[in-house]
N, C-alpha and C positions, 0 to 999 in steps of 0.2 A: 620679249625675245627680239633681238636686233638681226636684221637681214645682213650677212657677211657681204663686204664689200667685193665687187667684181674687180679683178686685176685687169687693167687695161693692157692689151697687148701692143707691143710697139709697131710702128707703121714703117714699112719699107719705102724710102723716098727714092733712091737710085742705086744701082749696082752695076758692076761689069765682070766678066770672067774673061781671062785671056790666057791660052796656052803659051808657055815660054819655054820652048824645048820640051824636056821631060816633066817639067812642072806646070802647075795651074795656078795663077794668081787671082783671087776673087776679093773684091772690094764691094762692101755694101755700107750704105748710110741709111740710119734708122732715126726715127723721131719717137722718143718716149717722154711723154708728158712735157715737161719744160726744157729739155735737153735733147741734144743729138749725140749720137754714137756713130763713130766710123769703125768698122770691123774689116781688118786686113787678113786674109787667110792665104797661106801658101800650102798647097798640097804637092807633096813630093811623089816620084814615080812609084814608090813602094806603098803609097796610101797614107803616110804619115802626114798629118797637117799641125801647121803651126797658125795661131790665131792671136792678133793683137787687137785689142779694143781701146778706142780713145773716146771719152766722153767729152763733149766740148758744147760751146754756145757760140762760138765764132768759126767763121770758115778759115781764118788763118791757121788755127790750130791743126785742122784737118789737111789743109794746102801744105804745112810744114812736114807732116808725117808723110803724105804721099809723095812729096817732091824729094824727100831724103831717102826714098825707097831705092834699092840698087837696080830695081827694073823700071824706073820712072822713064829713062829715054825711050824704052820699048813701048810703054803705054801712056805715052803723053796725051794723046787725043782723047782716050778714054777718061783719065784723071780730069781733064778740064771740062769734059761733059758732065761728070759727077759733080764737080765743084760748082758748075753753073746751076745745076739742079738744086743743090744745097742752098745757094744764095738766094734762089728765088723763094724757096721755102721759108728761110729765115725772114726774108722780106715779109712775105704774107703772114708769118707768124707774129711779126711785130707790128703788123698792120700798114706796112708801107709797101707802096707799089714799086716792084722791080721789073725793068724792062728787059 
């Protein structure tokens, strides 16, 4: 009898949530094994939520997604903080020292 493999849970690397008028924008970046996932969730005032998930290996993909967001000018600081943390994690993941 073989023991069933445990599913590894994804690890949250960085996130932010910002109230934009009557809507809430949430961005989370996870590490799941050898990939990273960027999750963008928009919650409208009636509670309806829309979520986009982008799996990536490079920060450029996440940067492109977040900078093309219509709310980017209002959340620019949070976006750059999240991207900085992702770059540090990618560097550590690849065995590089990132300052």
